[in-house]
N, C-alpha and C positions, 0 to 999 in steps of 0.2 A: 598268443601274447599272455603271459602270466600277470597276475595282480600281486601287489606287495605283500598282502596277508594270506595268500593262498597257502593252505596247509596249517593255518592257525585256527585252533578250535576255541570258541568262546562259550562259556556257560553264563547266560544272561538271566539273572534273577530279578532284574529291575522292572519297574513299571512307571507309568505316567510319562514324563518327558525327558528329564536329564539323562538318566541311564539308558533308556531305549534309543535316544538320539546318538549317544556315544556308540552303542552296539551297532546301530544301523550304518553309521559311517564306516565302521570296521567291516561290516558285511559288504558294503559297496566296494571295498578294496580287497575283497576276496576271502575274508574270514568265514568259517563255518560257524554261524551264530545259532546256538540252541537256546531258545527262550523258554525258561522253566516257570510255569505258572500254576497257581492254585486251581485244583479241579473245580469245575462248574462256573467259577466267576472270572478267573484270569486277571489280566491287567485291568486296573480301574478304568482305563479309557476305552476298553472294549465296548461297554454299554453306555458311554457318555456321549451325549448329543446325537446328531444324525436322525434319520427317519426311522419309523418302527421296523422296517425291514433290516436296516443296518444294526439296530439294537438286538433284533432276534438272532442275527448271525454273529453278534458280538464283534462287529467290525465297524466301530464308530469312526468318524473322520479324524480324530486325534490319533487313534490307534493306527489307522491306515498310513498316516503321515510319518510315523516314527518306527515302523516295524517291517518295512520291506526287506527282502533278502534273508529273512530268518526262518528257522524251523521252530515249531512249538511242540513242547511236551508238557503234560500236566503231572504234578507231583505234590502230594500233601506233606508239607514240611513237618507237620506235627505227628505224622504217622511213624510208628516205631521202625518201619523198614526204610523210611526216607533217607536216613543217614547212610545206610549201606549203598543205596542207589547213587547218591551224590559222590561218595568216596570212589565208587567204580568209575563214574563219569570223569571225576577229577584226575584220575590216574593218567588219562590220555588228553586232558585239556591243557591249553596254554594260558588261558585267561579266565578268571571268574570275576564277574561284575555283579555287585549287589547294592541296593539302596534302602535297606531296612534301617530302622533306628539303631544307633550304635549299641552294640551288645547283643542284638537279636540273634545273629548268626552264631555267636559264641555260645549262647544258651542252648542252641541246637547241636553244639559240638561241631560246628561248621565254620569256625573262624579261621583266620590265616594260619595261626599256630597249629591248628588241628590238621588242616589240609596240606600244610607244608610237609608234614610227616609222610603223607601219601605221595605227594609230588613236590620235591624240593625246587623244581623249576617253575612252579605256578606263579603267574602274575595275578595278584588278588587285589581288585580295586573296590574300595568302599566309597560310595557317594552318600552324603548325609547333609543335614542342615548346618551343623556346627562342627563337624569333624568327629573323630573317633576318641579323642582325649579332651580333658578339660571339664569344667563344671556344667557346661551345656551340651555335652556329648550325646546325651540321650533325649534331648528335646526335639520333638517332631517339628518340621518346618516345611512350608511350601514357598514357592517363589514370592507370592504376595507378602507373606510375613517377613521374608528376608529383605524385600525392598524397603519395608519400614524400618526393620532393625538395623540395617547396614548404613542408614543415613541417605540412601539413594532418594527417598521421597522428599528429603529436605532440599534437594536440588531439582525437584520436578514439580511444577505447578505454578500458580500465579499468586502474588502477594495478597490480593484481595479475595481469593477463593480458597487458598490453602493448598496443601500438598496433594498430589495425585500419583497413582501408580502408572508405570509405563503400560501401554495398552496391550501388551502381549508378555509372554513369559521369558523375558530377556535373560534373566539369571539362570533359569533352567537350561536354556539352549547353550549359553556360554559355558555352563558347568559341564554339559555333555561334551563340548569340544575340548575343554580343558582336560577332562578325563581321558578322552581319546588320545590327546597329545602325551599325557603322562604315561598311559599304557604303552604307547609306541616307544617312549624313552626306556621304559622298563624292559620291553622286549628286545630293544637294541642292546641294552646292558647285558641281557642274558646271552646274547651272541658272543660276548667276551668270556663266557664261562663263569659268570658271577652269580648264577642261580636266580631264583625267583625274587619277588618284591611285593610288599604291601603298599599300595597306592591309596592315599587318603585325600579325597577331594570334597571339601565342604562348599555348600552354596554360599555361606557367609564370606569365606575367604575369596571365592570367585567374585562376588559382588564388589568387594573392596578393591580387588585388582582391576575390575572393569572401570573403576573410578580413580585409577592411580594418579592422574594429574590433580584432581580435587583433594584426594587423601594426602598426597605429598605436599600440596600447598598448605593444608591445615597443619600437618605434623611439623613442617619446617618453619612456617611463618604465622601460624595461628589463624589463617583465613577460613572462616566458616562458609560453606556453600549457601546459596540463597535461592529463593523462589523467583525465577526470572522469566516465567512463561516460556515463550519460544526464543527468547534472547540468549545471549552468551553470558556465562558466569563472569567473564571479564568486564562485561558492561558495554561492549562495543555496539554502537547503535545500528551499524550496517550489517550486523549478523543477527537476523531476526526473520520472522515470518509476517508478511503484510497482506492485508485483505485487498483483493483486486475487484474490478467491476463485477466479476462472475465467479470468484474463487479465492485461492490463496497462492502466494508465491514466497518460497523460502530462499532468502539470499544470504550469502556468506562472503561479504566484501571485507576481509579481515586485514589486508595490508593497506598502507597509505595509498599505493597506486590503485588498488582495487576500489578503495573508498572514493577517490577523486573520479575514477572512471564511472562508478555507479552514479555519482552526483551529476556528471555530464549527461548520462543517459536519461536521467530523470528531469533534466532541464533546470537543475538547481545549481546554476553557474556560480552564484556567489559562494556557495559552500565548496564547490570544486576548486575555486581560485583562492580560497582562504588558506594561506600557507600555514597558519597556526594549526589547522586540522590535519596536517601531515604527522602531527604528534597524536599517538593513540590516547595519551593522557588527556589531551584537550578534547578529543572526540568523546571520551567517557564523561568528562566534566559537563559537556553540552549535549549529552545523549538525549534527554527528553526533547529538547528543541529540534535536534536533527531527526529524531524518529517521527515527530509530528509532521515535519516538512515532507519526509519521504512517504509517510502513510497517505497523505493527501494526494500525492502524485500517483502512487500505486493504485489507489482506489478509482482513479479516473479512466483507467484502461482495462481491457480484459486480460486474463492470464496469458492467452496465446500471444498477445502483443509483447508482454514482458519476456516470455520464453524466447521469442525471435530477437527482440532488441538487445537484451542482456546477453543472449547466447552469441550474437555476432560480436559484441564488445568483449567477449571472453570474461564476463563477470561471473564468478561461481554462484550457482543457484539453480533452482528447479521449481516447477509447479508442484503443488501439493496434490497428489493424485490418489484415486481410488485403486483398489487391487485390479479392477477390470482395466483401468487405464495403464497401470504399471505393467501388468502381465501381457499386454498387447504391444509393448515396446518392440520396435523392429530390431533392437540390439539383441534380443533374446533369440532371434533366428540364427544368430552366429554362435550361440552358446549351447552346449549339450546339457541343459539344466533340467529338462523334464523327462520323466520315465513313465511309459504307459504299461500298466499291469492289470490283469483281471483276476482278482481273488476268487477262491472257490465259493460258489453260491451267488456271485454277481453276474448279471446278464451283460453288463457293459464294463469297459475298462475304466480304471481310475488313474489319476495322474499323481505321481509323487515327485518330490524334488531330488535331484542328483546331488553329489557333493558340490560345495560352493567353490571348488577349485577344479582345474583340469590338469592332467599330466600329459605331456607331449608324447611320451613313449608307452603310456599305460592307459588302458581304458578303465573308467570307473563306472559304478552303477550296478544294477542287478536285473535279472529276468525273473526272479522269484517274488511272487506277490506276498503281501502280508498274510500270515497264516491264520487259519481257523484255530480255535482253542483246542490244543491237544492233537492237532492234525497229524503230527509226525511222531507221536509217543512211541509206538511199537517199533518203527524204523530206527529211532535213536537208541532205544534199549537194545535192540538186536545188534546194532553196530558197536555198542559198548561191550558186547560179549555175553549178554543175558540169553539164556536158552528160551525156546518157545514155552516150555513148562514154567520157567521162572517168570516170564512176562505174563502168562496167563494167571499165575498165582498173585502177582502184584495187582493185576486188574481186579481179581476176585476179592482181594483184601482191601480194595479201594484206596490203595497207596498211590496209584496213578489213574 
């Protein structure tokens, strides 16, 4: 059974999260992903976090999570011979993926316009903070900075405590998926004989599209996002997270029918029977009163009670769980979400996540563990057409 990207060769110059996640998803669908890293140090996440053994092997937990299915070669991009190596690799590549600051690859003579001369069918994807053009094109950015700059933090946090970041790198991960989709579109375009493409994927643009409903509400009606804690921007009182006797329960009773159903389950019969509350506007007007009433009832029972009671009533909601609880959900027994791999130097297998989707006629995933730094350098160069003497010379010159 073939995979959709079998035969597609990807040169992956990216590091940290967004770019590596993009390339990993392509590898899971059959692409031959060659991760090109700086000698000695490699991807920033190789030595980030983890125990001393992981750091010594340069296989930290973030790196393991984002780089399964790839081969690694080292190349010093500042070396005079690096350009020749990349040109030769690019001749047979389908995709080049990079996330340097805008203009960096161009300074090395490795921009889209340069490599298009070598391979007119190359799909060249640039991931950056603010894009390849405009006054902020060269500004360095990480997920946390973009959460602030994009307005995302103005919609995240509590009025009395101020804004807060999302607790994980949401923009990075969504940028990786956006880039993978855009590359797929460019590869499909190429099947029509229309040649290569330069794909420009900024974290900033991705963050704004993630918030499309809020952005659209502001642009069309001038409505600014607010700090609403765990509540809804719309102000609906039954879309919130409530403390229980032993934890928290997140409920999303957004429709009038769900609202009245929730009130009945909570024993708030007066609210359930109040026909005026079939209007969302009235719910919002009386939101503080309704939330106080609901909060008192939720607090009187353990989380498991509300999971059972509201589940039976088909009221949308869920317990707020830890990773340990979420990952032990029996639903996951029916999903092919986890992959076991043993990287070189590890005594035990590690677990990485498969694609977030499944294909009925096609298998996803990989049997190739995240690579050691430079693990496949010689093999990759040999397959690209370099002779043993040329490879030896590149090693001696410390270009690779």
